[in-house]
C-alpha positions as CSV (number, residue, x, y, z in Angstrom):
1,M,266.0,111.9,270.9
2,L,267.1,108.5,272.2
3,A,267.8,107.3,268.7
4,A,270.1,110.3,268.0
5,L,271.9,109.7,271.3
6,V,272.4,106.0,270.4
7,G,273.5,107.0,266.9
8,A,276.1,109.4,268.3
9,I,277.5,106.9,270.7
10,V,277.8,104.3,267.9
11,L,279.7,106.8,265.6
12,I,282.0,107.8,268.5
13,S,282.6,104.2,269.3
14,K,283.5,103.3,265.7
15,K,286.0,106.1,265.6
16,Q,287.4,105.2,268.9
17,Y,287.8,101.5,267.9
18,T,289.9,102.7,264.9
19,I,292.1,104.7,267.2
20,L,292.2,101.8,269.6
21,D,293.5,99.5,266.9
22,K,296.4,101.8,266.4
23,I,297.2,101.8,270.1
24,V,296.9,98.0,270.2
25,L,299.3,97.7,267.3
26,T,301.9,99.8,269.1
27,L,301.5,97.9,272.3
28,V,301.7,94.5,270.6
29,V,305.0,95.5,268.9
30,E,306.4,96.7,272.2
31,A,305.3,93.5,274.0
32,E,307.0,91.5,271.3
33,K,310.2,93.5,271.6
34,K,310.1,93.3,275.4
35,Y,309.2,89.6,275.9
36,G,310.2,87.9,272.7
37,A,308.9,84.8,271.0
38,G,307.3,82.0,272.9
39,T,305.7,84.2,275.7
40,G,302.2,84.6,274.2
41,A,300.3,84.6,277.5
42,V,302.7,87.0,279.2
43,K,302.5,89.4,276.2
44,L,298.7,89.2,276.1
45,A,298.5,90.0,279.8
46,A,301.0,92.9,279.4
47,V,299.1,94.4,276.4
48,V,295.8,94.1,278.3
49,D,297.4,95.8,281.3
50,W,298.9,98.6,279.3
51,L,295.8,99.0,277.1
52,Y,293.0,99.3,279.6
53,P,293.9,102.7,281.0
54,K,294.3,104.0,277.4
55,I,290.7,103.0,276.4
56,P,288.4,105.9,276.2
57,A,285.8,105.9,279.0
58,I,282.9,105.6,276.5
59,I,284.4,102.4,275.0
60,R,285.0,100.9,278.5
61,L,281.2,101.0,279.0
62,F,280.7,98.7,276.1
63,I,283.7,96.4,276.0
64,T,284.5,93.3,278.0
65,E,287.9,91.9,278.9
66,K,287.2,89.0,276.4
67,Q,286.5,91.6,273.7
68,I,289.8,93.4,274.5
69,E,291.6,90.1,274.2
70,Q,289.9,89.3,270.9
71,Q,290.8,92.7,269.5
72,I,294.4,92.2,270.6
73,E,294.5,88.8,268.8
74,R,293.0,90.3,265.7
75,V,295.5,93.2,265.6
76,L,298.3,90.7,266.4
77,T,297.5,88.8,263.2
78,E,297.7,92.0,261.2
79,A,300.9,93.0,263.0
80,Q,302.6,89.7,262.2
81,K,301.9,90.3,258.5
82,K,303.4,93.7,258.8
83,W,306.5,92.3,260.5
84,E,307.1,89.9,257.7
85,S,306.7,92.5,255.0
86,N,308.5,95.4,256.7
87,P,312.1,94.7,257.8
88,N,312.3,97.9,259.8
89,I,309.7,96.6,262.2
90,S,311.5,93.3,262.5
91,T,314.8,95.1,263.2
92,Y,313.1,97.3,265.8
93,I,311.7,94.3,267.6
94,K,315.0,92.4,267.6
95,S,317.0,95.4,268.8
C-alpha cells in the first residue's frame, strides 16, 4: 500500500515538473522582457516570487527554494538557446 502511494506521488511529481518547466519558461521570458539584460538577481527573485504560488501543493511538499532556483537556472539556459534560434521570441522580449 505504501509503495503504491509513493509510486503515485512520484508519477504525479514527474508530470507536475514537466508542467512546471513550461510555467518557468514563460515567467523567465516575461522577466527578461520586463527587466532586461544585466539584472539577473532581480529577474531571478521576480521569477521565484511569481512561480511559488503557481507550484502545485504536492510539489511544494518536496521542493526547496534552492531547487526552485536551480530549476529556473536550468530552464533559463534552454530559454536562451530558444531566444537565439527564434527571432519571434527575441522580438517579443525587446518590444
